[in-house]
C-alpha positions as CSV (number, residue, x, y, z in Angstrom):
1,M,27.2,-24.8,1.5
2,A,24.7,-21.7,0.9
3,T,24.8,-20.6,-2.8
4,V,22.7,-17.7,-4.8
5,T,19.6,-18.7,-5.4
6,T,19.0,-19.2,-9.7
7,A,16.0,-19.8,-12.0
8,A,17.0,-23.3,-11.8
9,D,17.2,-24.1,-8.2
10,G,14.7,-21.5,-6.8
11,G,11.4,-20.8,-8.6
12,S,8.7,-23.1,-6.7
13,H,10.6,-23.1,-3.3
14,A,10.4,-18.9,-4.6
15,L,6.8,-18.8,-5.2
16,R,6.5,-20.9,-1.9
17,R,8.2,-18.3,-0.1
18,V,6.1,-15.9,-1.2
19,L,2.9,-17.4,-1.3
20,R,3.6,-17.8,2.4
21,G,4.3,-14.7,3.1
22,G,1.6,-13.2,1.3
23,V,-0.9,-15.6,2.9
24,V,0.3,-14.5,6.8
25,N,0.2,-10.8,5.1
26,L,-3.4,-11.6,3.3
27,V,-4.5,-13.1,7.0
28,G,-4.0,-9.5,8.3
29,T,-4.9,-8.1,5.5
30,A,-8.2,-9.1,5.6
31,V,-9.1,-8.0,9.1
32,G,-7.6,-4.8,9.0
33,A,-9.6,-4.1,5.9
34,V,-12.6,-4.4,7.8
35,L,-10.8,-2.5,10.9
36,N,-10.1,0.7,8.5
37,L,-13.4,0.2,6.7
38,A,-15.6,-0.2,10.2
39,L,-13.4,3.4,11.3
40,I,-14.5,4.8,8.2
41,V,-18.5,3.7,8.6
42,M,-18.2,5.1,12.5
43,I,-17.2,7.8,11.8
44,T,-18.9,9.0,8.7
45,R,-22.4,7.9,11.1
46,A,-21.6,9.7,14.5
47,L,-19.9,12.5,12.9
48,S,-21.5,15.3,10.8
49,Q,-19.9,15.7,7.3
50,E,-18.1,18.6,7.8
51,T,-16.4,17.2,11.3
52,A,-15.9,13.5,9.7
53,G,-14.0,15.6,6.5
54,L,-12.1,17.6,9.2
55,L,-10.3,14.3,10.8
56,F,-10.3,12.8,6.8
57,A,-8.4,16.0,6.0
58,A,-6.0,16.5,8.9
59,T,-5.1,12.9,9.1
60,S,-4.1,13.1,5.4
61,V,-2.1,15.7,6.2
62,F,-0.2,13.2,8.8
63,M,0.1,11.0,6.2
64,V,2.0,12.8,3.7
65,A,3.9,14.2,6.0
66,A,4.7,10.7,7.3
67,A,5.5,9.9,4.3
68,V,8.0,12.7,3.4
69,A,10.1,11.9,7.1
70,N,10.5,8.4,6.2
71,V,13.2,9.7,3.5
72,G,12.7,6.5,1.9
73,A,14.0,4.3,4.7
74,P,12.0,1.4,4.4
75,D,12.4,0.7,0.8
76,G,15.9,1.3,1.4
77,L,16.2,-1.2,4.0
78,V,14.1,-3.8,2.3
79,Y,16.9,-3.4,-1.5
80,F,19.8,-3.6,0.6
81,I,19.1,-6.3,3.7
82,A,17.9,-8.6,0.9
83,R,21.0,-8.3,-1.0
84,M,23.0,-8.5,2.2
85,R,21.6,-12.0,2.9
86,V,21.8,-12.9,-0.7
87,F,25.3,-12.2,-0.8
88,G,26.3,-13.7,2.3
89,R,26.6,-10.0,4.0
90,A,24.0,-10.3,7.0
91,D,26.4,-9.8,9.6
92,G,25.9,-5.8,8.4
93,V,22.1,-5.6,9.1
94,A,22.6,-4.0,12.3
95,R,25.0,-0.9,11.0
96,L,22.5,-0.8,8.2
97,L,19.8,0.1,10.4
98,R,21.8,2.3,12.4
99,L,22.9,4.2,9.2
100,A,19.1,4.5,8.1
101,M,17.4,5.6,11.6
102,G,19.2,8.7,12.6
103,P,18.5,11.0,8.9
104,T,14.7,9.7,9.8
105,V,14.1,10.4,13.2
106,A,15.5,13.7,12.4
107,A,13.5,14.7,9.4
108,A,10.2,13.4,11.8
109,C,10.7,15.6,14.6
110,L,11.7,18.0,12.3
111,L,8.4,17.9,10.2
112,G,6.4,17.8,13.6
113,L,7.8,20.7,14.6
114,V,6.8,22.8,10.9
115,L,3.3,21.0,11.6
116,L,3.3,22.3,15.0
117,V,4.8,26.0,13.9
118,F,2.2,26.5,11.2
119,A,-0.8,24.6,11.8
120,E,-2.8,27.7,12.0
121,P,-2.3,28.3,8.2
122,M,-2.7,25.2,7.2
123,A,-5.9,25.3,8.8
124,R,-7.0,27.9,7.3
125,A,-6.0,26.4,4.1
126,L,-8.3,23.5,5.0
127,G,-11.5,25.9,6.0
128,T,-12.0,25.7,9.6
129,D,-9.6,27.3,12.6
130,E,-10.5,24.0,14.6
131,A,-8.1,21.9,12.0
132,A,-5.1,23.5,14.0
133,T,-5.9,21.4,16.8
134,Y,-5.8,18.4,14.9
135,L,-2.7,19.3,12.9
136,R,-1.2,19.9,16.4
137,L,-2.1,16.7,17.7
138,L,-0.9,14.7,14.9
139,A,2.2,16.3,14.6
140,L,3.4,14.8,17.9
141,F,3.0,11.1,16.6
142,L,4.5,11.4,13.3
143,P,8.4,10.3,14.6
144,F,6.3,7.0,16.1
145,A,4.9,6.5,12.8
146,V,8.2,6.9,10.6
147,L,9.8,4.4,13.8
148,T,7.0,1.7,12.8
149,D,7.5,2.1,9.2
150,T,11.0,1.2,9.1
151,A,11.3,-1.6,11.9
152,L,8.4,-3.0,9.7
153,A,10.4,-2.5,6.5
154,A,13.6,-4.5,8.5
155,T,11.4,-7.7,9.2
156,R,9.9,-7.8,5.8
157,A,13.2,-8.0,4.2
158,H,13.9,-11.1,6.5
159,H,10.7,-12.9,5.0
160,D,8.8,-12.2,8.4
161,M,5.5,-10.9,7.4
162,S,4.2,-11.7,11.0
163,G,5.4,-8.2,12.4
164,T,3.6,-6.2,9.9
165,A,0.2,-8.6,10.0
166,V,0.3,-8.2,13.8
167,V,1.2,-4.5,14.3
168,E,0.2,-2.7,11.5
169,K,-2.8,-4.5,9.6
170,V,-4.3,-5.5,13.1
171,G,-3.2,-3.9,16.1
172,R,-2.9,-0.4,15.0
173,P,-6.4,-0.1,13.1
174,L,-8.0,-2.0,16.2
175,A,-6.7,0.4,18.7
176,Q,-7.8,3.1,16.4
177,V,-11.8,1.7,15.8
178,V,-11.8,1.1,20.0
179,L,-10.5,4.8,21.1
180,V,-12.0,6.4,17.8
181,G,-15.4,5.1,18.4
182,A,-15.0,5.8,22.2
183,V,-14.4,9.5,21.5
184,A,-16.9,9.8,18.6
185,L,-19.7,8.2,20.8
186,S,-18.8,10.3,23.7
187,G,-19.0,13.6,21.5
188,A,-16.0,14.3,22.6
189,G,-14.8,15.6,19.3
190,G,-11.7,17.5,21.0
191,L,-10.1,13.8,20.9
192,L,-10.7,13.0,17.5
193,A,-7.0,13.4,16.3
194,L,-5.2,12.0,19.2
195,S,-7.3,8.8,20.0
196,W,-6.8,8.5,16.0
197,A,-2.8,8.8,16.3
198,G,-2.3,7.5,19.9
199,P,-2.1,3.6,19.0
200,Y,1.2,4.4,16.5
201,L,3.4,4.7,19.8
202,P,2.8,1.3,21.6
203,A,2.9,0.4,17.5
204,A,6.4,1.8,17.4
205,V,7.5,0.1,20.7
206,V,5.8,-3.7,19.4
207,A,7.7,-3.0,15.8
208,W,11.0,-2.8,17.1
209,F,10.8,-5.8,19.8
210,W,9.6,-7.5,16.9
211,L,12.5,-6.9,14.8
212,G,14.8,-7.3,17.6
213,R,13.3,-10.9,18.0
214,V,13.6,-11.6,14.1
215,L,17.2,-10.4,14.1
216,R,18.4,-12.6,16.8
217,R,17.4,-15.8,15.1
218,A,18.1,-14.7,11.7
219,T,20.6,-17.5,10.3
220,P,23.3,-15.0,7.8
221,T,23.1,-16.5,4.0
222,G,26.9,-16.7,3.6
223,T,28.2,-17.3,0.3
224,T,31.3,-18.6,-1.0
225,G,34.1,-16.1,-2.9
226,A,33.4,-17.1,-6.4
227,N,29.7,-16.4,-5.5
228,R,30.3,-13.3,-3.9
229,A,31.8,-12.4,-7.4
230,T,29.2,-13.4,-9.2
231,G,26.9,-11.3,-7.0
232,A,28.6,-8.4,-7.4
233,A,29.1,-9.0,-11.3
234,A,25.3,-8.9,-11.5
235,V,24.8,-6.3,-9.4
236,P,27.8,-4.2,-8.7
237,G,28.8,-4.3,-4.7
238,R,26.2,-4.3,-2.4
239,G,26.5,-0.7,-2.3
240,L,25.8,1.1,-5.4
241,D,29.3,1.6,-5.9
242,G,31.2,-1.8,-6.1
243,S,32.0,-1.8,-2.6
244,P,31.4,-4.5,0.1
245,D,29.1,-2.8,2.3
246,V,26.5,-0.4,2.1
247,T,28.0,2.7,2.4
248,P,25.6,5.8,3.7
249,R,26.1,7.5,0.1
250,A,24.8,3.9,-1.4
251,F,22.2,3.8,0.8
252,W,20.4,7.3,0.5
253,T,21.6,7.6,-3.5
254,F,19.0,4.5,-3.7
255,A,16.3,5.8,-0.5
256,L,16.1,9.3,-1.4
257,P,14.8,9.5,-5.0
258,R,12.9,6.8,-3.4
259,A,11.6,9.2,-0.6
260,V,10.2,11.7,-3.3
261,A,8.3,8.6,-4.9
262,G,7.0,8.0,-1.7
263,V,5.9,11.3,-1.1
264,A,4.2,11.7,-4.3
265,Q,2.5,8.0,-4.2
266,M,1.1,9.3,-0.7
267,G,-0.4,12.7,-2.3
268,I,-2.0,11.0,-5.1
269,Q,-3.6,8.9,-2.5
270,R,-4.2,11.0,0.3
271,G,-3.8,14.6,-1.6
272,G,-7.2,14.5,-3.0
273,V,-8.4,14.5,0.0
274,I,-7.0,17.7,1.0
275,L,-7.4,19.0,-2.4
276,V,-11.3,18.5,-2.1
277,A,-11.6,19.9,1.0
278,M,-9.8,22.8,0.0
279,L,-12.2,23.1,-3.2
280,N,-14.9,21.9,-2.5
281,G,-15.4,22.0,1.5
282,L,-14.9,19.6,4.3
283,A,-18.2,17.8,3.6
284,G,-16.9,17.2,0.2
285,A,-13.6,15.8,1.4
286,A,-16.0,13.5,3.7
287,V,-18.1,12.3,0.3
288,F,-14.7,12.0,-1.7
289,T,-13.4,10.0,1.4
290,A,-15.9,7.3,1.9
291,A,-16.2,6.9,-2.0
292,T,-12.4,5.9,-1.8
293,R,-12.4,3.7,0.9
294,V,-13.1,0.7,-1.3
295,M,-10.0,1.3,-3.3
296,A,-8.1,1.6,0.1
297,V,-9.8,-2.1,1.2
298,G,-7.9,-3.5,-2.1
299,Q,-5.0,-1.7,-2.1
300,F,-4.7,-3.9,1.5
301,G,-5.2,-7.1,-0.9
302,T,-2.6,-5.2,-3.2
303,Q,-0.1,-4.5,-0.3
304,A,-0.3,-8.1,1.0
305,V,1.2,-9.5,-2.5
306,L,3.3,-6.9,-2.8
307,D,5.0,-6.8,0.6
308,A,5.6,-10.6,0.3
309,A,7.3,-10.2,-3.3
310,Q,9.3,-7.0,-3.0
311,P,12.6,-9.0,-1.0
312,R,12.4,-11.8,-3.4
313,F,12.0,-9.4,-6.2
314,A,15.1,-7.8,-5.0
315,E,17.1,-10.9,-4.8
316,Q,16.3,-12.2,-8.3
317,I,17.1,-8.8,-10.0
318,A,20.1,-9.3,-7.8
319,T,21.2,-12.6,-9.2
320,G,20.3,-11.6,-12.8
321,D,17.0,-14.3,-12.8
322,H,15.2,-11.8,-15.3
323,A,12.9,-14.9,-16.5
324,G,11.8,-15.4,-12.5
325,V,11.0,-12.0,-12.7
326,R,8.7,-12.3,-15.2
327,G,7.2,-15.3,-14.3
328,L,6.7,-13.6,-10.4
329,Y,5.4,-10.8,-11.7
330,Q,2.5,-12.5,-14.2
331,V,1.4,-15.3,-11.2
332,A,1.5,-12.5,-8.6
333,T,-0.3,-10.1,-10.5
334,G,-3.0,-13.1,-11.0
335,W,-3.4,-13.2,-7.3
336,L,-4.2,-9.5,-7.2
337,V,-6.8,-10.3,-9.4
338,C,-8.2,-12.6,-7.2
339,L,-8.0,-10.8,-4.5
340,T,-9.2,-7.4,-5.7
341,W,-11.5,-7.9,-8.8
342,P,-14.4,-9.3,-6.6
343,L,-14.3,-6.3,-4.5
344,Y,-14.3,-3.8,-7.1
345,L,-16.6,-5.3,-9.9
346,G,-19.0,-5.7,-6.9
347,A,-18.9,-2.2,-5.6
348,L,-19.3,-1.7,-9.1
349,V,-22.3,-2.9,-9.5
350,F,-24.0,-2.0,-6.5
351,A,-22.8,1.4,-6.0
352,P,-25.4,3.5,-4.5
353,E,-25.7,0.1,-1.6
354,V,-22.3,0.2,-0.8
355,M,-22.4,4.2,-0.3
356,R,-25.6,3.9,2.2
357,L,-23.6,2.6,4.4
358,F,-21.7,5.9,5.1
359,G,-25.2,7.3,5.8
360,P,-27.6,8.6,3.8
361,E,-26.5,11.5,2.9
362,Y,-23.5,9.9,0.6
363,R,-25.9,8.0,-1.3
364,L,-24.7,11.0,-4.2
365,G,-21.2,9.8,-4.2
366,A,-21.9,6.7,-6.0
367,A,-20.4,7.8,-9.0
368,A,-16.9,8.7,-7.2
369,L,-17.2,5.5,-6.7
370,M,-18.0,3.6,-9.9
371,V,-15.2,5.8,-11.4
372,V,-12.4,4.6,-9.0
373,C,-13.6,0.8,-9.2
374,A,-13.4,1.1,-12.5
375,G,-9.7,2.3,-12.5
376,Q,-9.0,-0.3,-10.3
377,L,-9.7,-3.5,-11.8
378,A,-7.5,-1.9,-14.7
379,A,-4.8,-1.0,-12.3
380,S,-4.5,-4.6,-10.9
381,V,-4.2,-6.5,-14.0
382,L,-1.4,-3.9,-14.5
383,G,0.7,-5.6,-11.5
384,M,3.7,-4.1,-9.7
385,G,5.8,-2.5,-12.2
386,D,6.4,0.0,-10.1
387,L,7.8,-1.9,-7.6
388,I,9.9,-4.2,-9.8
389,L,11.5,-1.1,-11.3
390,A,12.6,0.3,-7.5
391,M,13.4,-3.2,-6.9
392,T,16.2,-2.7,-9.9
393,G,17.7,0.9,-8.8
394,R,16.3,3.0,-11.4
395,T,15.5,5.1,-8.8
396,S,15.5,8.1,-10.6
397,L,12.6,6.5,-13.4
398,N,10.4,5.8,-10.1
399,L,10.9,9.7,-9.5
400,L,9.6,10.8,-12.2
401,N,7.2,8.5,-13.2
402,N,5.0,9.4,-9.6
403,V,6.1,13.2,-9.9
404,L,4.3,12.6,-13.3
405,A,1.3,11.0,-11.8
406,L,0.9,13.3,-8.8
407,V,1.6,16.7,-10.7
408,A,-1.3,14.8,-13.2
409,N,-3.5,14.1,-10.3
410,V,-3.3,17.9,-9.1
411,L,-4.0,19.2,-12.1
412,A,-6.6,17.6,-12.6
413,C,-7.9,18.1,-9.2
414,L,-7.6,21.6,-9.9
415,V,-9.6,21.6,-13.0
416,L,-12.3,18.9,-12.3
417,V,-13.3,19.2,-8.6
418,P,-14.4,22.7,-8.1
419,A,-17.1,21.5,-10.8
420,L,-17.5,18.1,-10.3
421,G,-16.8,17.7,-6.5
422,A,-15.5,14.2,-5.7
423,T,-16.2,12.7,-8.8
424,G,-13.9,14.8,-10.7
425,A,-11.3,13.8,-7.6
426,A,-12.6,10.4,-8.1
427,T,-11.0,10.9,-12.6
428,A,-8.2,12.6,-11.4
429,L,-7.2,9.9,-8.8
430,V,-7.8,7.3,-11.1
431,G,-5.9,8.8,-14.0
432,A,-3.0,8.9,-12.0
433,V,-2.8,5.2,-10.6
434,I,-3.4,4.5,-14.2
435,L,0.1,6.4,-15.8
436,R,2.1,4.9,-12.4
437,R,1.3,1.5,-13.9
438,V,2.2,1.9,-17.2
439,L,4.9,3.6,-17.2
440,P,7.3,1.4,-15.5
441,L,6.4,-1.5,-18.1
442,W,7.4,0.4,-20.8
443,Q,10.7,1.7,-18.9
444,L,11.4,-2.0,-17.8
445,R,11.2,-3.4,-21.6
446,T,15.2,-3.1,-22.0
447,L,15.9,-5.0,-19.3
448,V,12.6,-7.6,-18.7
449,V,9.5,-7.5,-20.9
450,L,6.7,-7.6,-19.1
451,H,2.9,-8.1,-19.9
452,P,0.1,-9.8,-17.4
453,F,-1.4,-11.6,-20.2
454,S,-0.5,-14.8,-18.9
455,R,-2.7,-17.9,-17.4
456,P,-2.8,-16.7,-14.2
457,V,-4.2,-13.9,-14.9
458,M,-6.7,-14.2,-17.6
459,T,-7.6,-17.7,-15.4
460,A,-8.2,-15.2,-11.9
461,A,-10.4,-12.2,-14.0
462,A,-12.5,-14.7,-15.7
463,T,-13.6,-16.5,-12.3
464,A,-13.9,-13.1,-11.0
465,L,-16.1,-11.7,-13.8
466,V,-18.6,-15.0,-13.7
467,W,-18.9,-14.6,-9.8
468,F,-19.0,-10.7,-9.6
469,A,-20.6,-9.5,-12.6
470,A,-22.8,-11.9,-14.0
471,L,-24.0,-13.3,-11.0
472,P,-25.1,-9.6,-9.6
473,A,-27.0,-8.8,-13.3
474,L,-28.9,-12.1,-12.6
475,L,-30.2,-11.1,-9.3
476,T,-30.7,-7.6,-9.6
477,W,-32.7,-9.1,-12.8
478,V,-34.5,-11.9,-10.9
479,M,-34.5,-9.9,-7.5
480,G,-34.5,-5.9,-8.1
481,A,-31.8,-3.5,-6.8
482,G,-31.2,-3.3,-3.1
483,L,-28.9,-4.5,0.1
484,P,-30.7,-8.0,0.1
485,T,-29.8,-8.5,-3.8
486,L,-26.2,-7.2,-2.7
487,A,-26.6,-9.7,0.4
488,A,-26.8,-12.3,-1.4
489,A,-24.2,-11.6,-4.9
490,A,-22.0,-10.9,-2.1
491,C,-22.2,-14.5,-0.3
492,L,-23.2,-16.6,-3.0
493,G,-20.4,-14.5,-5.2
494,A,-17.4,-15.2,-2.5
495,L,-18.4,-19.2,-2.1
496,G,-18.8,-19.4,-5.6
497,H,-15.0,-17.6,-6.5
498,L,-13.8,-19.5,-3.7
499,A,-13.8,-22.9,-4.6
500,T,-13.4,-21.8,-8.7
501,V,-9.8,-20.8,-7.2
502,W,-9.1,-24.1,-5.2
503,Y,-10.2,-25.6,-8.2
504,L,-8.0,-23.9,-10.6
505,R,-5.5,-23.4,-8.2
506,G,-3.3,-25.4,-10.3
507,P,-3.5,-22.5,-13.2
508,L,-3.2,-19.8,-10.7
509,E,-0.4,-21.4,-9.3
510,L,-1.3,-21.4,-5.8
511,C,0.5,-24.6,-5.2
512,P,3.8,-24.1,-6.6
513,G,6.3,-27.2,-6.9
514,R,3.4,-30.0,-7.2
C-alpha cells in the first residue's frame, strides 16, 4: 500500500533519490559546461568582437523570448505532477500536459511572429542592421525551444533526470559546438544564428520521445482515501481550489506568475548582454558575455542540484514536512558549495589568465570576472530559497522578488554601463542575484526558517577555501602568476578537493542512510 512520504519514513530515501538525480544531472552538467564554454571560446577566437557581440546579443533576445513563451508551464508541470504522484492522481498527467501545451505553443508562435515583424527596429536598437537577419532566423525555432523545455520538465517531475542530461545538457550543446564551429571557421557568418538555433528542432523531438517512454513506464503512486484526505488538508486540493483534479484555472494561477518570474530571471541573466550592446556597443557585449561565462558554467552545476531537488521539495511541502525541507535545503546548499566554489574561487584568483582564453583583447574583462565570481560565492551559500518559495505556491512573492531584482539590474546597468562598461554590468548583475537570493529566505520565515549555517555548508566551504584559495595563493607566491601556475593550481586543487570531499562524505551527507 503506497503512502504519502513523511519525515519519519522518507528522509534518507529522499536524500538518496535527490543525490542520484543530482549525480545523473551532474555528469551531463559537467559535459554541458565544457561544451558551452568551448562554444563561447570558439566564437570569441574565430570572430571579431563586433560579430561575436552581435551573436551573443541576438541569442540573448531569443532566450528572453523563450522564457516569455514558456508562460510558466515547465514549473507548473513539475509542481502539479509531483503532487499528483504523491496523492495518487498520476493518471491525470496526460490531461495536464494537454492543458499546458496549447497556450504554450500558441505563445511561442505568436512571439516568433513578433520577432519576425519587428526584427528591423530591434536590430537598430542593437546598433546594426545585420541583427535583423539573426533575429528572423532565431524566431523560427522559438516553438521548438518551448517544446523541449516543457517535455523535459515533465520528465523531471517523474524523477527522471537522464532526459535533461542527455538532451539539454549534452546533445543540444554538442550539436551547437559542431555547427557553429563549422560555420565560424568557414567564414559564412550569415549562418551563425541558424547553426546556433537549429539543434532545438531535434532536441524537441527527442525530448517528447523521452517523455513518452517515462509516461509509459511510470507506475501511479496511489494513496488511500485517508491519505488523500490528509494530503488535501495539507495542501488544498490537487488544484489550488480544493478540487480533486488540476483545473485550468488552478494550473495557470500557479504558472502565470511563475512565468513573469522566469522572464525576470532570464532578463537578469541575459538582459545585461542586450543592455551592454545598446549602451556600450557590440564589442562591450562580447567582453561582458565572456566575463560572465564562468557564472554560466557554475549555473550548470547549480541547476543539476535544483532539477533533482525540485520535485522532492514539492512533495515535502505537499505533505507538510517542514523539517525535511529545512534539512534538504541545508544539505543541497552544501552540495552547491562543493560544486561551484572551486570554479568561482579559481576564476577569482586567476581572472586575467582566464580571460585570455577568449582572446588577448578580452583581458580587459578581468575586473568584471572578479566581480561576478565574488557575487556568485555569496549567492551559492544562500542556497535555493527562491525554488522553495515557488514550490509553496507563493508565486506572487516569487514574482515580486524577481521583478524587483530585474528592475534593480536594469536601473544599475543604466547608471553604471555607460561609464564602466562590462564591469558596471557585472556589478548590476551581482546585486540583482544577491537580492533575489536573500528575499525568499526572509519571506519563508513564517513557514520554515531557512539558513545556510549548517555542518554540510561549513564543511564544503572550508575544503573549497583550502584547495582553491589558499593553495593558489601559495603557488602564485612560489611560481609567480601565469598560465602554468593556473594549470598546476587547477590540477592539484581538483585532486585535493575531490579527495577531501570523499573523506568528508559523511558530514556532507553524500551517502545518506549509511
